[in-house]
C-alpha positions as CSV (number, residue, x, y, z in Angstrom):
1,M,-90.5,-144.8,-147.8
2,S,-92.3,-146.9,-145.4
3,A,-93.3,-145.6,-142.1
4,R,-91.2,-147.8,-139.9
5,S,-87.9,-146.4,-141.6
6,T,-88.7,-142.7,-140.5
7,T,-87.9,-143.3,-136.9
8,R,-85.5,-141.1,-135.6
9,V,-82.4,-143.2,-133.8
10,T,-80.5,-141.9,-131.1
11,A,-77.8,-142.9,-128.4
12,N,-77.9,-141.2,-125.2
13,G,-80.0,-138.1,-126.7
14,R,-77.7,-137.8,-129.9
15,D,-77.5,-139.4,-133.3
16,A,-76.0,-142.9,-133.1
17,R,-72.4,-142.9,-134.8
18,L,-71.9,-145.7,-136.9
19,L,-68.7,-147.3,-138.6
20,I,-69.1,-149.1,-142.1
21,V,-66.4,-151.7,-142.8
22,D,-67.0,-153.0,-146.6
23,D,-64.3,-153.2,-149.3
24,S,-66.7,-152.1,-151.7
25,A,-66.7,-148.4,-152.3
26,V,-70.1,-148.5,-153.8
27,A,-71.7,-150.5,-151.0
28,R,-70.0,-147.9,-148.7
29,A,-71.4,-145.2,-150.3
30,V,-75.1,-146.7,-150.8
31,I,-75.4,-147.6,-147.4
32,A,-74.2,-144.3,-146.0
33,R,-76.8,-142.7,-147.9
34,M,-79.6,-144.9,-147.1
35,L,-79.0,-144.5,-143.6
36,A,-78.6,-140.7,-143.6
37,A,-81.8,-140.3,-145.6
38,K,-84.0,-142.8,-143.5
39,S,-82.8,-143.0,-140.1
40,N,-80.7,-140.2,-138.9
41,F,-77.5,-142.3,-138.3
42,V,-74.2,-140.4,-138.3
43,V,-71.8,-142.7,-140.4
44,V,-68.5,-141.3,-138.8
45,A,-66.5,-143.4,-141.0
46,A,-66.4,-146.0,-143.9
47,V,-63.4,-148.1,-144.6
48,A,-62.5,-151.1,-146.7
49,E,-60.2,-153.3,-144.4
50,A,-60.3,-154.4,-140.9
51,G,-57.0,-152.9,-140.0
52,Q,-58.4,-149.4,-141.0
53,A,-61.4,-150.1,-138.9
54,T,-59.4,-151.1,-135.8
55,E,-57.3,-148.1,-136.1
56,F,-60.1,-145.8,-136.3
57,L,-61.8,-147.5,-133.2
58,R,-58.7,-146.8,-131.2
59,R,-59.0,-143.1,-131.8
60,S,-62.9,-142.7,-132.0
61,P,-65.9,-144.4,-130.3
62,V,-68.9,-145.5,-132.3
63,D,-72.3,-147.1,-131.2
64,L,-72.9,-149.4,-133.9
65,I,-70.6,-151.5,-136.4
66,L,-71.6,-152.9,-139.8
67,L,-69.1,-155.4,-141.0
68,D,-69.0,-157.1,-144.4
69,I,-66.7,-160.4,-143.8
70,D,-65.8,-160.6,-147.4
71,I,-63.0,-158.1,-147.0
72,P,-59.3,-158.0,-148.2
73,G,-56.6,-158.5,-145.6
74,A,-57.7,-159.9,-142.4
75,N,-60.9,-162.0,-143.0
76,G,-63.8,-160.3,-141.6
77,L,-64.8,-163.3,-139.3
78,S,-61.0,-163.6,-137.8
79,A,-61.2,-159.8,-137.3
80,L,-64.4,-159.8,-135.2
81,P,-62.6,-160.4,-131.7
82,D,-60.4,-157.5,-132.5
83,L,-63.1,-155.3,-133.7
84,I,-65.3,-155.9,-130.7
85,A,-62.4,-155.2,-128.3
86,A,-61.3,-152.1,-130.1
87,G,-65.1,-150.9,-130.3
88,G,-65.4,-151.3,-126.7
89,G,-68.3,-153.8,-127.1
90,A,-70.2,-151.7,-129.8
91,P,-72.7,-154.2,-131.3
92,I,-71.5,-155.6,-134.8
93,L,-74.3,-156.3,-137.3
94,V,-72.4,-158.7,-140.0
95,I,-73.5,-157.6,-143.6
96,S,-72.6,-160.1,-146.1
97,S,-73.7,-162.1,-149.2
98,S,-72.1,-165.2,-147.3
99,C,-74.6,-165.1,-144.5
100,A,-77.1,-166.8,-146.2
101,A,-79.8,-168.2,-143.4
102,G,-78.5,-171.5,-142.0
103,G,-75.1,-171.0,-143.5
104,P,-72.0,-171.7,-141.5
105,A,-70.8,-168.1,-142.0
106,A,-73.5,-166.8,-140.3
107,V,-73.7,-169.2,-137.2
108,Q,-69.8,-168.6,-137.2
109,A,-70.2,-164.7,-137.1
110,L,-72.7,-165.1,-134.0
111,A,-70.3,-167.5,-132.3
112,L,-67.5,-164.8,-132.6
113,G,-69.4,-162.4,-131.0
114,A,-71.5,-160.7,-133.7
115,A,-74.9,-159.1,-132.6
116,D,-76.8,-160.3,-135.7
117,T,-76.3,-161.1,-139.2
118,L,-77.9,-159.8,-142.5
119,E,-77.6,-161.4,-145.9
120,K,-76.5,-158.6,-148.4
121,P,-78.6,-159.1,-151.6
122,P,-76.9,-159.9,-155.1
123,N,-76.3,-157.4,-157.7
124,G,-76.0,-154.6,-155.4
125,A,-79.6,-154.6,-154.6
126,L,-79.2,-152.2,-151.4
127,A,-82.5,-150.7,-151.2
128,G,-86.3,-151.7,-150.5
129,R,-86.7,-154.4,-148.2
130,F,-83.1,-154.7,-147.2
131,A,-82.9,-151.2,-146.4
132,D,-85.9,-151.7,-143.9
133,D,-84.4,-154.9,-142.6
134,L,-81.1,-153.2,-142.3
135,I,-82.5,-150.1,-140.2
136,D,-84.9,-152.3,-138.0
137,K,-82.1,-154.5,-137.0
138,L,-80.0,-151.4,-136.3
139,R,-82.6,-149.6,-134.3
140,L,-83.4,-152.8,-132.1
141,L,-79.7,-153.2,-131.4
142,L,-79.4,-149.5,-130.3
143,A,-82.4,-149.5,-128.3
144,S,-81.3,-152.8,-126.4
145,E,-77.8,-150.9,-125.8
146,T,-79.5,-147.7,-124.2
147,A,-82.1,-149.3,-122.4
148,G,-81.0,-149.5,-118.6
149,A,-81.9,-152.2,-115.9
150,P,-81.0,-152.3,-112.3
151,A,-77.9,-154.1,-111.6
152,A,-78.0,-157.4,-109.4
153,R,-75.3,-158.4,-107.1
154,R,-72.8,-161.1,-108.1
155,R,-72.6,-164.3,-105.7
156,K,-70.0,-166.6,-104.9
157,I,-70.3,-170.3,-105.5
158,A,-71.3,-172.3,-102.2
159,P,-69.4,-175.5,-101.3
160,D,-72.5,-177.4,-100.4
161,R,-72.9,-180.2,-102.9
162,S,-76.3,-181.0,-101.4
163,E,-77.5,-177.9,-103.2
164,S,-76.9,-179.4,-106.6
165,F,-79.1,-179.7,-109.7
166,D,-80.1,-182.7,-112.2
167,I,-80.7,-180.5,-115.3
168,V,-79.3,-177.3,-117.1
169,A,-81.6,-175.3,-119.1
170,I,-80.3,-172.5,-121.1
171,G,-82.0,-169.5,-122.9
172,A,-80.3,-167.0,-125.3
173,S,-80.9,-164.6,-128.3
174,T,-78.8,-162.0,-129.7
175,G,-75.2,-162.5,-128.7
176,G,-75.9,-165.4,-127.0
177,I,-74.1,-167.9,-129.2
178,H,-70.9,-166.3,-128.6
179,A,-71.5,-166.4,-124.8
180,L,-72.9,-169.9,-125.1
181,S,-69.4,-171.1,-126.6
182,Q,-67.7,-169.6,-123.6
183,V,-70.0,-171.4,-121.2
184,L,-69.5,-174.7,-122.8
185,R,-65.8,-174.6,-123.1
186,E,-65.7,-174.5,-119.2
187,I,-67.8,-177.6,-118.9
188,P,-65.8,-181.0,-119.1
189,A,-66.6,-183.9,-121.0
190,S,-67.1,-186.0,-117.9
191,F,-70.2,-183.7,-117.0
192,R,-73.3,-185.9,-117.2
193,Q,-76.1,-183.9,-116.4
194,P,-78.4,-183.1,-119.6
195,I,-78.5,-179.6,-121.0
196,L,-81.4,-178.0,-123.0
197,I,-80.8,-174.9,-125.0
198,T,-83.4,-172.7,-126.7
199,Q,-81.4,-170.1,-129.1
200,H,-83.4,-167.8,-131.0
201,L,-82.5,-168.9,-134.5
202,P,-84.4,-169.8,-137.7
203,S,-85.0,-173.3,-138.4
204,A,-82.6,-173.3,-141.2
205,F,-79.7,-172.4,-138.6
206,M,-80.6,-175.3,-136.4
207,P,-78.5,-178.4,-138.1
208,Y,-75.2,-176.2,-138.3
209,F,-75.7,-174.9,-134.9
210,A,-76.1,-178.7,-133.2
211,Q,-72.9,-179.5,-135.1
212,Q,-71.1,-176.6,-133.6
213,T,-72.5,-177.2,-130.4
214,T,-71.5,-180.8,-130.4
215,L,-67.8,-179.6,-130.9
216,L,-67.9,-177.0,-128.3
217,A,-69.8,-179.0,-125.6
218,Q,-67.8,-182.1,-126.2
219,R,-70.8,-184.3,-126.1
220,P,-73.7,-185.5,-128.3
221,C,-75.8,-182.3,-129.4
222,E,-79.2,-182.8,-131.2
223,V,-82.1,-180.7,-132.4
224,A,-84.9,-181.9,-130.1
225,T,-87.8,-183.9,-131.6
226,D,-91.2,-184.7,-130.0
227,R,-91.1,-187.6,-127.6
228,M,-87.3,-187.8,-127.5
229,R,-86.1,-188.8,-124.1
230,I,-84.0,-186.6,-121.9
231,V,-80.7,-188.8,-121.1
232,P,-77.5,-187.9,-119.3
233,G,-74.5,-186.6,-121.2
234,R,-76.7,-185.1,-124.0
235,V,-77.3,-181.7,-125.3
236,L,-80.7,-180.9,-126.8
237,I,-81.6,-177.9,-128.9
238,A,-85.1,-176.3,-129.4
239,P,-86.1,-176.5,-133.0
240,G,-86.5,-173.1,-135.0
241,D,-90.3,-173.5,-135.5
242,G,-91.3,-175.1,-131.9
243,H,-90.8,-174.6,-128.1
244,L,-89.0,-177.4,-126.1
245,R,-90.9,-178.4,-123.1
246,I,-90.4,-181.6,-121.0
247,V,-92.8,-183.8,-119.4
248,A,-92.3,-186.3,-116.7
249,L,-92.3,-190.4,-117.6
250,G,-93.9,-193.1,-115.4
251,D,-90.4,-194.6,-115.0
252,G,-89.1,-191.4,-113.2
253,A,-87.2,-190.2,-116.7
254,A,-88.3,-187.0,-118.8
255,A,-89.1,-186.7,-122.3
256,V,-89.3,-183.7,-124.8
257,R,-92.7,-182.3,-125.9
258,L,-92.6,-179.9,-128.8
259,T,-95.5,-177.2,-128.8
260,R,-96.1,-174.3,-131.1
261,E,-98.6,-172.0,-129.1
262,A,-98.4,-168.2,-129.0
263,T,-96.4,-166.8,-125.9
264,R,-96.0,-163.6,-124.3
265,S,-92.6,-162.7,-125.7
266,G,-94.0,-163.6,-129.2
267,C,-90.7,-165.9,-130.0
268,M,-90.5,-169.2,-131.4
269,P,-88.8,-170.9,-130.1
270,S,-89.5,-169.2,-126.7
271,V,-87.4,-169.7,-123.5
272,D,-90.2,-169.3,-121.4
273,P,-92.0,-172.8,-122.0
274,M,-88.6,-174.5,-121.3
275,F,-88.2,-173.0,-118.1
276,E,-91.6,-173.3,-116.9
277,S,-91.8,-177.2,-117.9
278,V,-88.1,-177.5,-116.1
279,A,-89.9,-176.1,-113.2
280,E,-92.7,-178.5,-113.2
281,V,-90.7,-181.6,-113.6
282,F,-87.4,-180.8,-111.8
283,G,-88.3,-178.2,-109.3
284,A,-85.4,-177.2,-107.1
285,R,-83.1,-179.7,-109.0
286,A,-83.1,-177.1,-112.1
287,L,-80.5,-174.6,-113.1
288,C,-81.9,-172.3,-115.6
289,I,-79.4,-169.9,-117.4
290,V,-80.0,-166.7,-119.1
291,L,-77.6,-165.4,-121.6
292,S,-77.4,-162.4,-123.8
293,G,-80.5,-161.6,-125.7
294,M,-82.9,-158.9,-126.9
295,G,-86.5,-158.5,-125.3
296,R,-87.8,-160.2,-122.1
297,D,-88.2,-163.8,-123.2
298,G,-87.4,-166.1,-120.3
299,S,-88.4,-163.7,-117.6
300,V,-91.8,-165.3,-117.1
301,G,-90.3,-168.9,-117.2
302,A,-87.6,-167.8,-114.7
303,H,-90.0,-166.4,-112.3
304,R,-91.9,-169.6,-112.3
305,A,-88.6,-171.6,-111.9
306,A,-87.3,-169.4,-109.0
307,A,-90.9,-169.9,-107.2
308,A,-90.3,-173.6,-107.7
309,G,-87.1,-173.7,-105.7
310,G,-84.8,-173.5,-108.8
311,C,-81.6,-171.8,-109.3
312,I,-81.5,-169.0,-111.9
313,V,-78.1,-167.4,-113.1
314,V,-77.9,-164.6,-115.8
315,Q,-75.0,-163.0,-117.9
316,D,-73.6,-160.0,-116.5
317,R,-74.3,-156.7,-118.4
318,D,-70.7,-156.0,-119.3
319,S,-70.2,-159.3,-121.2
320,S,-73.5,-159.2,-122.9
321,V,-74.2,-157.9,-126.5
322,V,-77.4,-157.0,-125.2
323,W,-78.7,-157.1,-121.6
324,G,-82.4,-157.3,-122.6
325,M,-83.3,-160.9,-121.5
326,P,-80.8,-161.4,-118.5
327,G,-81.5,-157.9,-117.6
328,A,-85.3,-158.6,-117.3
329,V,-84.6,-161.4,-114.9
330,A,-82.3,-159.4,-113.0
331,A,-84.7,-156.5,-112.5
332,A,-87.2,-158.9,-111.2
333,G,-85.2,-160.2,-108.7
334,D,-85.2,-163.6,-109.6
335,A,-81.7,-164.0,-110.4
336,S,-79.6,-166.0,-107.7
337,A,-76.2,-164.6,-109.3
338,V,-75.1,-162.5,-112.3
339,L,-71.8,-163.8,-113.8
340,T,-69.9,-163.8,-116.8
341,P,-70.2,-166.8,-119.3
342,P,-67.0,-168.4,-118.3
343,E,-67.9,-168.2,-114.6
344,I,-71.6,-169.6,-115.4
345,G,-69.5,-172.6,-117.3
346,R,-67.4,-173.3,-114.0
347,L,-70.7,-172.9,-111.8
348,I,-72.3,-175.7,-113.9
349,A,-69.2,-177.9,-114.1
350,T,-69.2,-177.8,-110.0
351,R,-73.0,-178.6,-109.9
352,Q,-73.1,-176.1,-106.8
353,R,-75.5,-173.3,-106.3
354,P,-74.3,-169.7,-105.9
355,T,-75.0,-168.2,-102.6
């Protein structure tokens, strides 16, 4: 047994309550034994169908949900919103053979509100590396759920259009794709300011993520390449293997510079370099958004952007799958407003600062 898998996992001083949703009785039994043996999770129920899970959640709260999306009855993906609602926002880790890295099922699951995904190995090999990866993901999700952060006050939108911005930079991680989809739906196709996105995802996910974002944003979306110009009406996404920075050009425009240096957060790509470079080029004309995500990535860059006069808006705690990233910015006092994703989208559409 590896040392990392022996850590006791608790929720508010008690063992974490977990629900397993998987149509395979063997998989349910093996995963339950694995968790009990290695991590002190309490599997309070293991069911075969989404309807059974929803019914259980109406009667009994849980801290975490494991969901196989290849289940009978309601498809696991289509059932995700109902499970999130019934579970009171308990993080859902999707475990499925359909969730290969970069595959559409994994991105769709994240867009629908799953906290994370993990590919189920073939031939029932639910042990070894898979077991350690599973427990690591669950431990991180639970730690983020139970970590507190001071609340920041919500603010209204100011009517003064002189306080507008020329670029939008959005950073997100765990739970961020779902929040991002809610933000983008509120922005009309007529909105012309460029949008930059750094979302923590492996490189293999990025092409499909860009395709999905194009549909949601109603505007062209591309994975950024080095020296690509920043142009109106376009969304650029940081690649999975590089930080998206921007530099000013002599003609008054700006362009992408991809870098791969280590960052304080350890993330690749990291939100911090994007925010820092946006602050350098646009100063007070920048709007930086921090959506749901684990850890503190973005807090250093947000502080730099705020010092340059930029506007920083973070997602509220209640709607976040994990309030680590937005919570860190709020706790540092750098957030101009704390809003739900739809409210953030409407704020972007107005080009107005909160006050």
